KOLNU-688370 format. One record per residue: residue number from 1; residue in one letter; y, z, x of N, C-alpha, C in turn. Coordinates in steps of 0.1 Angstrom, whole numbers. Layout:
N
[r NUM,"A",[Y,Z,X],[Y,Z,X],[Y,Z,X]]
...
REM end
This chain:
415
[r 1,"X",[-225,481,533],[-214,486,541],[-212,501,537]]
[r 2,"X",[-211,510,547],[-209,524,543],[-195,526,537]]
[r 3,"X",[-194,537,528],[-181,540,522],[-172,545,532]]
[r 4,"X",[-159,543,530],[-149,548,540],[-149,563,540]]
[r 5,"X",[-147,569,551],[-148,584,553],[-133,590,553]]
[r 6,"X",[-132,602,548],[-119,608,548],[-120,622,554]]
[r 7,"X",[-111,625,563],[-111,639,569],[-97,645,566]]
[r 8,"X",[-97,657,562],[-84,664,560],[-84,676,569]]
[r 9,"X",[-73,677,577],[-72,687,587],[-62,698,581]]
[r 10,"X",[-68,709,577],[-60,720,572],[-63,723,557]]
[r 11,"X",[-65,735,553],[-68,739,539],[-57,748,534]]
[r 12,"X",[-45,745,538],[-33,752,531],[-31,745,517]]
[r 13,"X",[-20,748,511],[-18,743,497],[-17,728,497]]
[r 14,"X",[-11,722,507],[-10,707,506],[-24,701,509]]
[r 15,"X",[-31,706,518],[-45,701,520],[-54,702,508]]
[r 16,"X",[-53,714,502],[-61,716,490],[-56,707,478]]
[r 17,"X",[-43,705,477],[-38,696,467],[-43,681,469]]
[r 18,"X",[-43,677,482],[-48,664,485],[-63,663,482]]
[r 19,"X",[-70,673,486],[-85,673,483],[-87,673,468]]
[r 20,"X",[-80,680,460],[-81,681,446],[-80,667,440]]
[r 21,"X",[-69,659,444],[-67,646,439],[-78,636,443]]
[r 22,"X",[-83,638,455],[-93,629,460],[-106,631,452]]
[r 23,"X",[-109,644,449],[-121,648,442],[-120,642,428]]
[r 24,"X",[-109,643,422],[-107,638,408],[-109,623,408]]
[r 25,"X",[-106,616,419],[-108,602,420],[-122,598,424]]
[r 26,"X",[-131,608,427],[-144,606,430],[-146,602,444]]
[r 27,"X",[-137,604,453],[-138,601,467],[-143,612,476]]
[r 28,"X",[-153,611,483],[-158,622,492],[-149,624,504]]
[r 29,"X",[-149,636,509],[-140,640,520],[-145,653,526]]
[r 30,"X",[-140,656,538],[-143,669,545],[-130,675,549]]
[r 31,"X",[-129,688,546],[-117,695,551],[-121,704,563]]
[r 32,"X",[-113,703,574],[-116,711,586],[-104,722,587]]
[r 33,"X",[-108,734,586],[-98,745,586],[-101,755,597]]
[r 34,"X",[-91,758,605],[-93,767,616],[-95,782,612]]
[r 35,"X",[-89,786,601],[-90,800,597],[-103,803,590]]
[r 36,"X",[-104,816,586],[-116,820,579],[-115,819,564]]
[r 37,"X",[-104,814,559],[-102,813,545],[-91,802,542]]
[r 38,"X",[-90,798,529],[-81,788,525],[-67,794,523]]
[r 39,"X",[-57,786,523],[-43,791,519],[-32,788,529]]
[r 40,"X",[-36,787,542],[-26,786,552],[-17,798,553]]
[r 41,"X",[-4,796,550],[6,807,550],[6,814,536]]
[r 42,"X",[-2,809,527],[-3,816,514],[-16,824,513]]
[r 43,"X",[-17,835,519],[-29,843,521],[-26,858,517]]
[r 44,"X",[-37,865,513],[-37,879,510],[-48,886,518]]
[r 45,"X",[-46,899,521],[-57,907,527],[-60,919,519]]
[r 46,"X",[-72,925,520],[-76,937,514],[-75,948,525]]
[r 47,"X",[-66,958,522],[-65,969,532],[-65,983,524]]
[r 48,"X",[-76,990,526],[-78,1003,520],[-77,1003,505]]
[r 49,"X",[-82,992,499],[-81,991,485],[-69,984,479]]
[r 50,"X",[-59,981,488],[-47,974,484],[-48,959,487]]
[r 51,"X",[-41,951,479],[-40,937,481],[-26,934,487]]
[r 52,"X",[-26,930,500],[-14,927,507],[-12,912,509]]
[r 53,"X",[-2,906,504],[1,892,507],[7,892,521]]
[r 54,"X",[5,881,528],[10,880,542],[25,876,541]]
[r 55,"X",[33,886,539],[47,884,536],[49,884,521]]
[r 56,"X",[61,889,517],[64,890,503],[66,875,498]]
[r 57,"X",[58,872,488],[58,858,482],[58,859,467]]
[r 58,"X",[65,849,461],[65,848,446],[62,834,442]]
[r 59,"X",[58,832,430],[56,818,424],[67,817,413]]
[r 60,"X",[74,806,414],[84,802,404],[77,793,393]]
[r 61,"X",[74,799,382],[65,791,372],[72,778,367]]
[r 62,"X",[85,777,369],[92,765,365],[90,753,374]]
[r 63,"X",[83,755,386],[80,744,395],[72,734,387]]
[r 64,"X",[77,721,386],[70,711,378],[57,707,383]]
[r 65,"X",[55,706,396],[42,703,402],[32,714,400]]
[r 66,"X",[37,726,402],[28,738,400],[23,739,386]]
[r 67,"X",[32,736,376],[28,736,362],[17,726,359]]
[r 68,"X",[18,715,366],[9,704,364],[-5,707,370]]
[r 69,"X",[-5,713,381],[-17,715,389],[-24,728,387]]
[r 70,"X",[-16,739,385],[-22,752,385],[-25,757,370]]
[r 71,"X",[-35,765,369],[-38,772,356],[-31,785,356]]
[r 72,"X",[-20,786,350],[-12,798,351],[-19,810,344]]
[r 73,"X",[-26,806,333],[-34,817,326],[-44,823,335]]
[r 74,"X",[-51,815,343],[-61,820,352],[-55,828,363]]
[r 75,"X",[-42,826,367],[-36,834,377],[-31,847,372]]
[r 76,"X",[-30,849,359],[-25,861,353],[-11,865,359]]
[r 77,"X",[-2,856,358],[11,857,364],[19,869,358]]
[r 78,"X",[25,877,366],[32,889,362],[47,887,366]]
[r 79,"X",[56,887,356],[70,884,359],[77,896,366]]
[r 80,"X",[86,892,374],[96,902,380],[108,902,371]]
[r 81,"X",[115,913,371],[128,915,364],[138,904,368]]
[r 82,"X",[144,898,358],[154,887,361],[167,893,364]]
[r 83,"X",[169,897,377],[181,903,382],[177,911,394]]
[r 84,"X",[186,920,398],[183,928,410],[191,941,410]]
[r 85,"X",[186,951,417],[193,963,420],[199,961,434]]
[r 86,"X",[212,961,436],[218,959,449],[224,972,454]]
[r 87,"X",[219,975,466],[224,988,472],[237,984,480]]
[r 88,"X",[248,991,476],[261,988,482],[270,1000,482]]
[r 89,"X",[274,1004,493],[283,1016,495],[277,1028,488]]
[r 90,"X",[265,1031,492],[258,1044,489],[253,1045,474]]
[r 91,"X",[253,1034,467],[248,1034,453],[242,1021,449]]
[r 92,"X",[234,1022,439],[227,1010,434],[235,1004,422]]
[r 93,"X",[236,991,423],[243,983,412],[234,973,406]]
[r 94,"X",[233,973,393],[224,964,386],[231,951,383]]
[r 95,"X",[224,940,387],[228,927,383],[217,921,374]]
[r 96,"X",[220,919,361],[210,915,351],[214,901,346]]
[r 97,"X",[203,893,344],[205,881,337],[209,883,322]]
[r 98,"X",[221,880,318],[225,883,305],[218,876,294]]
[r 99,"X",[210,865,297],[203,858,287],[189,864,284]]
[r 100,"X",[184,871,294],[171,878,293],[171,893,292]]
[r 101,"X",[182,899,297],[184,913,297],[198,916,292]]
[r 102,"X",[202,912,279],[215,913,275],[220,928,274]]
[r 103,"X",[212,937,271],[216,951,270],[220,957,284]]
[r 104,"X",[212,953,294],[215,958,307],[227,951,312]]
[r 105,"X",[229,939,309],[241,932,314],[254,938,307]]
[r 106,"X",[252,941,294],[264,947,287],[267,961,293]]
[r 107,"X",[257,969,296],[259,983,301],[266,982,315]]
[r 108,"X",[264,972,322],[270,971,336],[282,962,336]]
[r 109,"X",[287,958,324],[298,949,324],[310,954,331]]
[r 110,"X",[313,967,331],[325,972,337],[324,975,352]]
[r 111,"X",[312,973,357],[310,976,371],[317,965,379]]
[r 112,"X",[327,969,387],[336,960,395],[329,957,408]]
[r 113,"X",[317,961,410],[310,957,422],[310,942,424]]
[r 114,"X",[309,934,413],[310,920,414],[323,916,406]]
[r 115,"X",[333,910,412],[346,906,406],[343,898,393]]
[r 116,"X",[352,899,383],[351,892,371],[351,877,373]]
[r 117,"X",[358,872,383],[358,858,386],[344,853,390]]
[r 118,"X",[337,861,397],[323,857,401],[314,857,389]]
[r 119,"X",[316,866,380],[308,867,368],[309,854,360]]
[r 120,"X",[322,849,359],[325,837,352],[318,825,359]]
[r 121,"X",[320,824,372],[314,813,379],[299,813,379]]
[r 122,"X",[293,825,378],[278,826,377],[274,820,364]]
[r 123,"X",[281,822,353],[278,816,340],[279,800,341]]
[r 124,"X",[289,796,348],[291,781,350],[280,775,358]]
[r 125,"X",[276,782,369],[265,777,377],[252,777,369]]
[r 126,"X",[250,787,361],[238,788,352],[238,776,343]]
[r 127,"X",[249,772,337],[250,761,328],[247,748,336]]
[r 128,"X",[253,747,348],[251,735,356],[236,733,359]]
[r 129,"X",[229,744,362],[215,743,366],[206,740,354]]
[r 130,"X",[211,738,342],[203,735,330],[201,720,329]]
[r 131,"X",[206,712,339],[205,698,338],[191,693,341]]
[r 132,"X",[190,680,341],[177,673,343],[172,675,357]]
[r 133,"X",[159,674,359],[153,675,372],[158,664,381]]
[r 134,"X",[160,668,394],[165,658,403],[180,658,405]]
[r 135,"X",[187,666,396],[202,666,397],[207,671,411]]
[r 136,"X",[198,679,418],[203,684,431],[204,673,441]]
[r 137,"X",[197,661,439],[199,650,448],[212,644,447]]
[r 138,"X",[219,646,437],[233,641,435],[244,649,442]]
[r 139,"X",[240,661,447],[250,669,454],[252,663,468]]
[r 140,"X",[264,665,474],[265,660,488],[257,669,497]]
[r 141,"X",[253,663,508],[246,671,518],[256,681,525]]
[r 142,"X",[255,693,522],[264,703,527],[256,717,528]]
[r 143,"X",[262,726,535],[255,739,536],[257,747,523]]
[r 144,"X",[248,755,519],[248,763,507],[261,772,507]]
[r 145,"X",[265,778,518],[277,786,519],[289,778,515]]
[r 146,"X",[291,766,520],[302,758,516],[302,754,502]]
[r 147,"X",[290,751,497],[289,747,482],[293,759,473]]
[r 148,"X",[289,771,476],[292,782,468],[307,785,469]]
[r 149,"X",[313,784,481],[327,786,482],[335,776,474]]
[r 150,"X",[331,763,475],[337,752,467],[336,754,452]]
[r 151,"X",[325,761,448],[322,763,434],[332,774,429]]
[r 152,"X",[337,782,438],[347,792,434],[343,806,436]]
[r 153,"X",[331,809,442],[326,822,444],[334,829,455]]
[r 154,"X",[336,842,454],[344,850,464],[334,854,475]]
[r 155,"X",[341,859,486],[333,864,497],[325,876,493]]
[r 156,"X",[330,884,484],[323,895,479],[309,891,473]]
[r 157,"X",[309,881,464],[297,876,458],[288,870,468]]
[r 158,"X",[293,863,478],[284,857,488],[277,868,496]]
[r 159,"X",[285,879,500],[279,889,508],[270,899,501]]
[r 160,"X",[274,902,488],[267,912,481],[255,907,473]]
[r 161,"X",[255,894,470],[243,889,463],[237,877,469]]
[r 162,"X",[244,866,471],[238,854,476],[232,855,490]]
[r 163,"X",[238,862,499],[232,863,512],[219,871,512]]
[r 164,"X",[219,883,506],[206,890,505],[195,884,496]]
[r 165,"X",[199,878,485],[189,872,476],[184,859,482]]
[r 166,"X",[192,850,484],[187,837,490],[184,838,505]]
[r 167,"X",[190,848,511],[185,850,525],[171,853,525]]
[r 168,"X",[166,861,515],[152,864,514],[143,851,511]]
[r 169,"X",[149,842,504],[142,830,500],[142,820,511]]
[r 170,"X",[154,818,518],[155,808,529],[151,814,542]]
[r 171,"X",[150,827,543],[147,834,556],[159,831,566]]
[r 172,"X",[171,830,561],[183,830,569],[194,834,560]]
[r 173,"X",[203,843,565],[214,848,557],[228,842,559]]
[r 174,"X",[228,832,568],[241,825,570],[243,814,559]]
[r 175,"X",[233,812,551],[234,802,540],[237,788,545]]
[r 176,"X",[231,785,557],[233,771,562],[223,761,557]]
[r 177,"X",[214,766,549],[204,758,542],[211,748,533]]
[r 178,"X",[205,736,532],[211,725,524],[214,730,509]]
[r 179,"X",[226,726,505],[230,730,491],[220,724,481]]
[r 180,"X",[214,712,484],[205,706,475],[192,715,474]]
[r 181,"X",[188,721,484],[176,730,484],[180,742,475]]
[r 182,"X",[192,747,478],[197,759,470],[197,756,455]]
[r 183,"X",[203,745,452],[204,742,437],[191,740,431]]
[r 184,"X",[181,733,437],[168,732,431],[162,745,429]]
[r 185,"X",[162,754,439],[156,767,437],[163,776,427]]
[r 186,"X",[176,775,427],[184,782,417],[180,778,403]]
[r 187,"X",[178,765,401],[174,760,388],[160,765,384]]
[r 188,"X",[151,766,394],[138,771,392],[138,786,387]]
[r 189,"X",[146,794,395],[148,808,391],[154,809,377]]
[r 190,"X",[164,801,374],[171,801,361],[161,797,350]]
[r 191,"X",[153,787,352],[144,782,341],[131,789,339]]
[r 192,"X",[127,797,349],[114,804,347],[112,817,354]]
[r 193,"X",[123,822,361],[122,835,367],[112,834,379]]
[r 194,"X",[108,846,384],[99,847,395],[87,856,390]]
[r 195,"X",[75,852,395],[63,859,391],[54,862,404]]
[r 196,"X",[44,871,402],[34,872,412],[21,872,405]]
[r 197,"X",[11,865,411],[-3,866,405],[-8,880,405]]
[r 198,"X",[-15,884,395],[-19,898,393],[-28,903,404]]
[r 199,"X",[-36,894,410],[-45,898,421],[-40,893,435]]
[r 200,"X",[-27,890,436],[-22,886,449],[-20,871,450]]
[r 201,"X",[-12,866,460],[-9,852,462],[-21,844,466]]
[r 202,"X",[-31,850,471],[-43,843,475],[-50,836,463]]
[r 203,"X",[-47,841,451],[-53,835,439],[-49,821,438]]
[r 204,"X",[-38,816,443],[-33,803,441],[-42,793,449]]
[r 205,"X",[-44,795,463],[-53,786,470],[-67,787,466]]
[r 206,"X",[-71,799,462],[-85,801,457],[-88,793,445]]
[r 207,"X",[-78,792,436],[-80,785,424],[-81,770,427]]
[r 208,"X",[-73,765,437],[-74,751,441],[-88,748,447]]
[r 209,"X",[-93,758,455],[-105,755,463],[-118,756,455]]
[r 210,"X",[-117,763,443],[-130,766,436],[-136,754,431]]
[r 211,"X",[-128,743,428],[-134,731,423],[-138,720,434]]
[r 212,"X",[-137,724,447],[-140,715,457],[-155,712,457]]
[r 213,"X",[-159,699,460],[-174,696,460],[-181,705,470]]
[r 214,"X",[-193,709,468],[-201,717,477],[-202,711,491]]
[r 215,"X",[-199,718,501],[-201,713,515],[-189,706,520]]
[r 216,"X",[-178,704,512],[-167,696,516],[-157,704,525]]
[r 217,"X",[-158,718,525],[-149,726,532],[-156,733,544]]
[r 218,"X",[-150,731,556],[-156,737,568],[-145,747,573]]
[r 219,"X",[-148,760,571],[-139,770,577],[-143,773,591]]
[r 220,"X",[-134,781,598],[-136,784,612],[-139,772,621]]
[r 221,"X",[-132,761,618],[-135,749,625],[-122,743,630]]
[r 222,"X",[-116,748,641],[-104,743,646],[-105,729,651]]
[r 223,"X",[-94,722,649],[-92,708,654],[-83,709,666]]
[r 224,"X",[-86,703,677],[-78,704,689],[-70,691,692]]
[r 225,"X",[-74,680,687],[-66,667,689],[-70,657,678]]
[r 226,"X",[-61,648,676],[-62,638,665],[-58,624,671]]
[r 227,"X",[-66,614,670],[-63,601,673],[-66,592,661]]
[r 228,"X",[-62,580,661],[-65,570,650],[-80,570,648]]
[r 229,"X",[-84,573,636],[-98,573,632],[-107,583,639]]
[r 230,"X",[-102,593,645],[-111,603,651],[-103,617,653]]
[r 231,"X",[-111,627,651],[-105,641,654],[-115,648,663]]
[r 232,"X",[-110,656,672],[-118,664,681],[-118,678,677]]
[r 233,"X",[-130,684,675],[-131,698,672],[-130,707,685]]
[r 234,"X",[-128,720,683],[-127,729,694],[-140,729,702]]
[r 235,"X",[-151,726,695],[-164,726,701],[-167,714,710]]
[r 236,"X",[-157,704,709],[-159,692,717],[-165,681,708]]
[r 237,"X",[-170,684,697],[-175,674,688],[-164,664,683]]
[r 238,"X",[-167,652,683],[-158,642,678],[-162,637,664]]
[r 239,"X",[-153,637,655],[-155,633,641],[-148,620,639]]
[r 240,"X",[-155,610,635],[-148,597,632],[-146,595,617]]
[r 241,"X",[-134,591,613],[-131,589,599],[-122,577,598]]
[r 242,"X",[-123,570,586],[-114,559,584],[-100,563,580]]
[r 243,"X",[-99,575,574],[-87,580,569],[-86,595,573]]
[r 244,"X",[-75,599,580],[-73,612,584],[-60,617,579]]
[r 245,"X",[-60,629,572],[-48,635,566],[-45,648,574]]
[r 246,"X",[-33,648,580],[-29,660,587],[-22,669,577]]
[r 247,"X",[-29,680,572],[-23,689,563],[-20,702,570]]
[r 248,"X",[-13,702,580],[-10,713,588],[5,715,589]]
[r 249,"X",[9,726,596],[24,729,597],[30,719,606]]
[r 250,"X",[43,718,606],[51,708,614],[48,710,629]]
[r 251,"X",[48,722,634],[45,724,648],[31,720,652]]
[r 252,"X",[21,723,644],[8,720,647],[6,705,646]]
[r 253,"X",[12,698,637],[12,683,636],[17,677,649]]
[r 254,"X",[28,682,654],[33,677,666],[24,680,678]]
[r 255,"X",[17,691,678],[8,695,689],[-4,685,689]]
[r 256,"X",[-9,682,677],[-21,674,676],[-18,659,678]]
[r 257,"X",[-5,655,675],[-1,641,676],[12,640,683]]
[r 258,"X",[12,643,696],[25,643,703],[31,629,705]]
[r 259,"X",[23,619,704],[27,605,708],[27,595,696]]
[r 260,"X",[28,601,684],[27,592,672],[39,592,663]]
[r 261,"X",[50,596,668],[62,596,660],[65,608,653]]
[r 262,"X",[57,619,654],[60,632,648],[69,639,658]]
[r 263,"X",[82,641,654],[91,647,663],[88,661,666]]
[r 264,"X",[92,666,678],[91,680,681],[100,688,671]]
[r 265,"X",[94,697,664],[102,704,654],[111,715,660]]
[r 266,"X",[122,719,653],[129,731,657],[121,743,654]]
[r 267,"X",[124,754,661],[116,767,659],[117,770,644]]
[r 268,"X",[105,775,639],[105,779,625],[112,792,622]]
[r 269,"X",[114,794,609],[121,806,604],[110,818,603]]
[r 270,"X",[115,830,606],[105,841,607],[109,851,597]]
[r 271,"X",[99,859,594],[100,871,585],[91,882,589]]
[r 272,"X",[95,894,585],[86,906,588],[85,914,575]]
[r 273,"X",[73,918,572],[71,925,559],[63,938,562]]
[r 274,"X",[68,949,558],[61,962,560],[57,967,546]]
[r 275,"X",[44,970,545],[39,975,532],[37,991,533]]
[r 276,"X",[40,997,522],[39,1012,521],[32,1015,508]]
[r 277,"X",[26,1027,508],[19,1032,495],[24,1046,493]]
[r 278,"X",[23,1050,481],[26,1064,477],[20,1067,463]]
[r 279,"X",[17,1080,461],[14,1084,447],[25,1091,440]]
[r 280,"X",[37,1092,447],[48,1098,441],[54,1090,429]]
[r 281,"X",[61,1096,420],[68,1089,410],[79,1080,415]]
[r 282,"X",[79,1067,411],[89,1058,415],[96,1051,403]]
[r 283,"X",[107,1045,404],[113,1037,393],[103,1027,387]]
[r 284,"X",[102,1025,374],[91,1018,368],[93,1003,366]]
[r 285,"X",[105,998,370],[108,984,367],[103,975,379]]
[r 286,"X",[98,963,376],[94,954,386],[106,946,390]]
[r 287,"X",[115,952,397],[128,946,401],[130,945,416]]
[r 288,"X",[137,935,420],[140,934,434],[152,942,438]]
[r 289,"X",[150,949,450],[161,957,455],[167,949,467]]
[r 290,"X",[180,948,467],[187,940,478],[197,948,486]]
[r 291,"X",[198,944,498],[207,951,508],[221,944,507]]
[r 292,"X",[229,949,497],[243,944,495],[252,947,506]]
[r 293,"X",[249,957,514],[257,961,526],[255,951,538]]
[r 294,"X",[244,944,538],[240,936,549],[239,944,562]]
[r 295,"X",[234,956,561],[232,965,573],[218,964,578]]
[r 296,"X",[209,962,569],[195,961,573],[189,974,578]]
[r 297,"X",[177,972,584],[170,960,587],[164,953,574]]
[r 298,"X",[160,961,564],[154,956,552],[164,948,544]]
[r 299,"X",[160,935,541],[168,927,533],[165,929,518]]
[r 300,"X",[152,930,515],[148,932,501],[135,940,500]]
[r 301,"X",[134,947,489],[122,955,487],[118,954,472]]
[r 302,"X",[105,957,470],[100,957,456],[88,966,454]]
[r 303,"X",[87,973,443],[75,981,440],[66,971,432]]
[r 304,"X",[57,965,440],[49,955,434],[39,959,423]]
[r 305,"X",[35,972,424],[25,976,414],[32,979,400]]
[r 306,"X",[45,979,400],[52,979,387],[50,966,379]]
[r 307,"X",[48,955,387],[45,942,380],[30,941,378]]
[r 308,"X",[22,945,388],[7,943,387],[0,956,393]]
[r 309,"X",[-4,965,385],[-11,977,390],[-24,973,397]]
[r 310,"X",[-30,961,395],[-42,957,401],[-41,956,417]]
[r 311,"X",[-29,956,422],[-27,954,436],[-30,967,444]]
[r 312,"X",[-33,978,437],[-35,991,444],[-45,999,437]]
[r 313,"X",[-51,1008,444],[-61,1017,437],[-53,1025,426]]
[r 314,"X",[-61,1030,416],[-55,1037,405],[-47,1049,410]]
[r 315,"X",[-35,1050,404],[-26,1061,407],[-18,1059,419]]
[r 316,"X",[-19,1048,426],[-11,1045,438],[0,1034,435]]
[r 317,"X",[11,1035,442],[21,1024,442],[20,1016,455]]
[r 318,"X",[23,1003,454],[25,995,466],[39,990,467]]
[r 319,"X",[45,992,478],[59,988,480],[60,978,492]]
[r 320,"X",[66,967,490],[69,958,501],[83,959,505]]
[r 321,"X",[85,958,518],[99,958,524],[100,946,533]]
[r 322,"X",[109,937,531],[110,925,538],[123,924,547]]
[r 323,"X",[121,918,559],[131,917,569],[133,902,572]]
[r 324,"X",[145,897,573],[147,883,577],[146,883,592]]
[r 325,"X",[137,875,598],[136,874,613],[124,883,617]]
[r 326,"X",[123,884,630],[111,891,636],[116,901,647]]
[r 327,"X",[122,912,642],[126,922,652],[114,928,659]]
[r 328,"X",[116,932,672],[105,937,680],[106,952,683]]
[r 329,"X",[115,959,676],[117,973,679],[105,981,676]]
[r 330,"X",[101,990,686],[90,999,684],[92,1010,674]]
[r 331,"X",[105,1012,670],[108,1022,660],[111,1016,646]]
[r 332,"X",[106,1003,644],[110,996,632],[105,1004,620]]
[r 333,"X",[93,1009,620],[88,1016,608],[97,1028,605]]
[r 334,"X",[101,1036,615],[109,1047,612],[123,1043,606]]
[r 335,"X",[129,1032,612],[142,1027,607],[141,1022,593]]
[r 336,"X",[130,1015,590],[128,1010,576],[126,1022,566]]
[r 337,"X",[118,1032,570],[116,1043,562],[129,1050,559]]
[r 338,"X",[137,1052,569],[150,1059,567],[159,1051,557]]
[r 339,"X",[159,1038,558],[167,1029,549],[161,1031,535]]
[r 340,"X",[148,1032,533],[142,1033,520],[146,1047,514]]
[r 341,"X",[148,1057,522],[152,1070,516],[166,1069,509]]
[r 342,"X",[174,1060,514],[187,1058,508],[185,1050,494]]
[r 343,"X",[175,1041,494],[173,1033,482],[165,1041,471]]
[r 344,"X",[155,1048,476],[145,1054,467],[145,1069,467]]
[r 345,"X",[152,1075,476],[152,1090,477],[144,1095,488]]
[r 346,"X",[145,1108,491],[138,1114,503],[123,1113,503]]
[r 347,"X",[117,1111,491],[102,1109,491],[97,1098,500]]
[r 348,"X",[106,1088,503],[102,1077,511],[97,1081,525]]
[r 349,"X",[102,1093,529],[97,1097,543],[82,1100,543]]
[r 350,"X",[76,1103,531],[62,1106,531],[53,1093,527]]
[r 351,"X",[60,1082,525],[52,1070,522],[42,1067,533]]
[r 352,"X",[31,1062,530],[21,1058,540],[23,1044,544]]
[r 353,"X",[24,1041,557],[25,1027,561],[11,1021,562]]
[r 354,"X",[10,1010,555],[-3,1003,554],[-5,992,565]]
[r 355,"X",[5,983,566],[4,972,576],[18,966,577]]
[r 356,"X",[20,960,589],[32,952,591],[28,938,594]]
[r 357,"X",[34,928,587],[31,914,590],[44,908,597]]
[r 358,"X",[42,902,608],[53,895,614],[49,880,615]]
[r 359,"X",[56,872,607],[52,857,606],[63,849,612]]
[r 360,"X",[61,844,624],[71,837,632],[74,823,628]]
[r 361,"X",[65,817,621],[67,803,616],[65,803,601]]
[r 362,"X",[72,812,594],[69,813,580],[74,801,572]]
[r 363,"X",[85,795,577],[91,783,571],[96,773,581]]
[r 364,"X",[94,760,579],[100,750,588],[115,750,587]]
[r 365,"X",[122,746,598],[136,747,598],[143,734,594]]
[r 366,"X",[139,723,600],[147,710,598],[148,706,584]]
[r 367,"X",[137,706,576],[137,701,563],[146,710,554]]
[r 368,"X",[149,722,557],[158,730,549],[172,727,552]]
[r 369,"X",[175,723,564],[189,720,567],[194,707,561]]
[r 370,"X",[186,697,560],[189,684,554],[177,680,545]]
[r 371,"X",[179,681,532],[169,678,522],[167,663,521]]
[r 372,"X",[179,656,522],[178,641,521],[177,636,507]]
[r 373,"X",[176,622,506],[175,616,493],[160,614,489]]
[r 374,"X",[151,615,499],[137,613,496],[129,621,506]]
[r 375,"X",[116,621,503],[107,629,512],[105,621,525]]
[r 376,"X",[100,628,535],[96,621,547],[84,612,545]]
[r 377,"X",[82,602,553],[71,593,552],[57,600,552]]
[r 378,"X",[49,597,543],[35,603,543],[26,595,553]]
[r 379,"X",[28,582,554],[19,574,562],[25,573,576]]
[r 380,"X",[18,578,586],[23,578,600],[19,564,606]]
[r 381,"X",[7,560,603],[3,546,607],[-10,544,598]]
[r 382,"X",[-14,531,597],[-26,529,588],[-38,538,592]]
[r 383,"X",[-42,545,582],[-54,554,583],[-50,568,588]]
[r 384,"X",[-37,571,590],[-33,584,594],[-21,588,586]]
[r 385,"X",[-23,600,580],[-13,605,570],[-9,619,573]]
[r 386,"X",[2,624,567],[6,638,568],[11,643,555]]
[r 387,"X",[9,656,553],[15,663,541],[18,678,545]]
[r 388,"X",[26,684,537],[30,697,539],[44,700,533]]
[r 389,"X",[48,712,532],[61,715,526],[73,709,535]]
[r 390,"X",[71,707,548],[81,701,556],[83,686,553]]
[r 391,"X",[73,680,547],[74,666,543],[82,664,530]]
[r 392,"X",[81,673,521],[87,672,508],[99,681,507]]
[r 393,"X",[97,693,503],[107,704,504],[100,717,506]]
[r 394,"X",[107,727,511],[100,739,516],[98,749,504]]
[r 395,"X",[87,747,497],[84,755,486],[69,753,483]]
[r 396,"X",[63,761,474],[50,759,469],[49,746,462]]
[r 397,"X",[60,743,454],[60,730,447],[60,718,456]]
[r 398,"X",[68,719,467],[68,708,477],[55,706,484]]
[r 399,"X",[48,717,487],[35,715,494],[25,708,484]]
[r 400,"X",[25,712,471],[16,706,462],[19,691,460]]
[r 401,"X",[32,688,459],[36,674,457],[31,666,469]]
[r 402,"X",[34,671,481],[31,664,493],[16,661,494]]
[r 403,"X",[8,671,491],[-7,669,491],[-11,658,482]]
[r 404,"X",[-6,658,470],[-9,648,460],[-5,634,465]]
[r 405,"X",[7,633,471],[12,620,475],[3,615,487]]
[r 406,"X",[-2,624,495],[-10,619,506],[-23,614,501]]
[r 407,"X",[-29,620,490],[-41,615,484],[-39,601,478]]
[r 408,"X",[-27,600,471],[-24,587,465],[-22,576,476]]
[r 409,"X",[-17,580,488],[-16,570,498],[-29,566,503]]
[r 410,"X",[-38,575,505],[-52,572,509],[-59,563,499]]
[r 411,"X",[-58,567,486],[-65,559,476],[-59,545,475]]
[r 412,"X",[-46,544,477],[-39,531,476],[-44,522,488]]
[r 413,"X",[-46,528,500],[-50,520,511],[-65,516,509]]
[r 414,"X",[-72,523,501],[-86,520,499],[-88,510,487]]
[r 415,"X",[-77,507,481],[-77,497,471],[-82,502,457]]
REM end
């Protein structure tokens, strides 16, 4: 009797994590990926000698599944400053993590930009987030904004820090994302800070893919439909498999399987990222800049080469500017550049624009609004499985967990 066959549709993080677990178990499989490379939404491009991630992305090294799966040493993770420079009323205000940057925190202690009440509540929230993993599931299902108000934070703190900082994380500034999701991510930032791989975010999927068995990955191979035990390629070829894992985004899963219980998803969250370069002198810290005025369009910016000079040719700086949403203004570059002159000085008018990325489905919506007490079901029906961040939680960690669970479900059904 021939061995059961396994097909994975999609080579994003969840598909690669699924493949990795199957390979460790000695089970052969084939991955069908529509794009020309692995990573899904976690991709980087080379442009004029610069490494540009497709949207500003960070890895939180405290993620438990990422710690288990990834080789951090091999990624050469570069930490970002634990805090932020917040632009508010024509000046920059430093918010520093007092446990990692005590001198900076002490120097800015008298800055009334953040009320004393909020400084105290920040310490209390910091203490709360030191609890055991899974504590966020014990929170009531409520919006982040309501949770922070109930915790005691003022409107000033919500508007000047939480909306721009977590607005950039959630890709929405109303803070309607589940408080459970907020608390989990806050604990991850608290326990490990934020980092970027020295050679770009593409290093993460590349590391997962390097150990795949030869011939198991088929790039530039779009799948147009999926049925029980068979997938149809764009070429018309039909591939039969005993086990099929859908490792694609929520909207693509619905398109491939409209009649199998995969609900039509809400429109995804969008982001726009403009990259600039310059050889001018810039502030040397790898710190995030936030729009405390909430005037935009840029929500946050970062001089990425301060963390990793390898992202640019020698003597050049790489600056990312991120916008929540997908504005269509033809004058967007000029408006962004003008805003950056207020943050970095008049030299920003001479910055070279490298590329603009507009990602319309950067994050799924539904799973962020209600995290729930458990993940969505991995098994859609016998022999048909799904994985992705929308199944677990919307993070790199969630994508990796979901992929592993899909592999475990396949292996379990194979006995």
